[in-house]
C-alpha positions in Angstrom: -113.4 171.5 21.1 -113.7 167.8 22.0 -112.2 166.2 25.2 -109.5 164.3 23.3 -108.1 167.6 22.1 -108.1 168.9 25.8 -106.2 165.9 27.0 -103.6 165.9 24.2 -99.9 165.5 25.4 -97.6 168.5 24.9 -94.3 169.8 26.2 -94.5 171.3 29.7 -91.8 173.2 31.6 -91.1 171.5 34.9 -87.9 173.2 36.2 -84.8 174.9 35.3 -81.6 173.0 34.6 -80.0 174.6 37.8 -82.8 172.9 39.9 -81.3 169.5 39.0 -78.4 167.9 40.8 -75.7 166.2 38.7 -75.7 162.5 38.6 -78.7 162.4 40.9 -82.4 162.6 41.0 -85.0 165.1 42.0 -88.8 165.1 42.1 -90.8 167.1 39.6 -94.6 167.2 39.5 -96.3 166.5 36.1 -99.7 167.9 37.0 -100.7 165.7 40.0 -98.1 163.0 39.3 -94.6 163.0 40.8 -91.7 162.1 38.4 -88.0 161.3 39.0 -85.7 163.6 37.0 -82.2 162.5 36.6 -79.4 164.6 35.0 -76.3 163.0 33.7 -74.3 166.0 32.4 -71.6 163.8 30.7 -74.2 161.5 28.8 -76.4 162.1 25.8 -79.3 162.4 26.3 -78.5 164.1 29.6 -81.9 164.2 31.3 -84.2 161.5 31.9 -87.8 161.4 33.4 -89.3 158.3 34.8 -92.0 157.5 37.4 -91.0 158.3 41.0 -93.2 155.3 42.2 -91.2 152.0 42.8 -93.8 149.2 42.1 -91.8 146.7 44.0 -91.3 148.7 47.0 -94.7 150.2 46.7 -93.4 153.7 47.5 -92.6 157.1 45.9 -88.9 156.8 46.1 -87.0 156.5 42.8 -85.7 160.1 42.6 -83.8 159.2 45.9 -82.1 156.1 44.4 -78.5 155.8 43.3 -77.7 156.4 39.6 -75.5 153.6 38.3 -74.0 152.3 35.0 -73.5 148.8 34.1 -72.4 147.6 30.5 -73.0 151.0 29.1 -76.6 151.3 30.4 -77.6 153.9 33.1 -80.2 153.0 35.7 -81.4 154.1 39.0 -81.2 151.6 42.0 -84.3 151.9 44.2 -83.4 152.9 47.8 -85.6 150.2 49.1 -84.8 146.8 47.6 -82.0 148.0 45.2 -83.5 146.8 42.0 -82.5 148.9 39.1 -84.6 150.6 36.6 -83.1 151.5 33.1 -83.2 155.3 32.7 -84.0 155.1 28.9 -87.2 153.1 29.1 -88.0 152.2 32.9 -87.4 148.6 32.4 -86.5 146.8 35.8 -83.2 144.9 35.2 -83.9 142.4 37.8 -87.6 141.7 37.2 -88.4 141.4 33.4 -92.1 141.8 34.0 -91.7 145.2 35.7 -91.4 148.5 34.1 -92.0 152.1 35.2 -93.3 154.8 33.0 -90.9 157.2 31.3 -91.5 160.6 29.5 -89.7 162.4 26.7 -87.4 165.2 28.2 -85.9 168.2 26.4 -83.9 171.2 27.4 -85.0 174.6 25.9 -82.4 177.1 26.9 -82.3 176.6 30.7 -85.8 175.2 30.9 -86.3 171.4 31.4 -89.4 170.4 29.6 -91.4 167.0 29.8 -93.9 165.8 27.3 -97.0 164.6 28.9 
């Protein structure tokens, strides 16, 4: 077995749906990396995963940000400098050159799984 096979991405259970807070964020660990999970129960898709690290504020804070909607796009506003990161792709809406990592998420029964 080669090392590329050992490091191949796959679906991992990270929490249960009832661990999430509606219209808010929580921190989940993807191995040693914290991720911010957001659950918007009235949207499709309903669960998003993006980096917890705010590159402008230089801190692990995005799960603590405010979820907001503007012109049909959902984002999280960093609690530090209030810049918004789009939940679908991590793009910073105020700084075009800034983007945070996102991961695919799925719900299997009551288990939230993230692909990494």
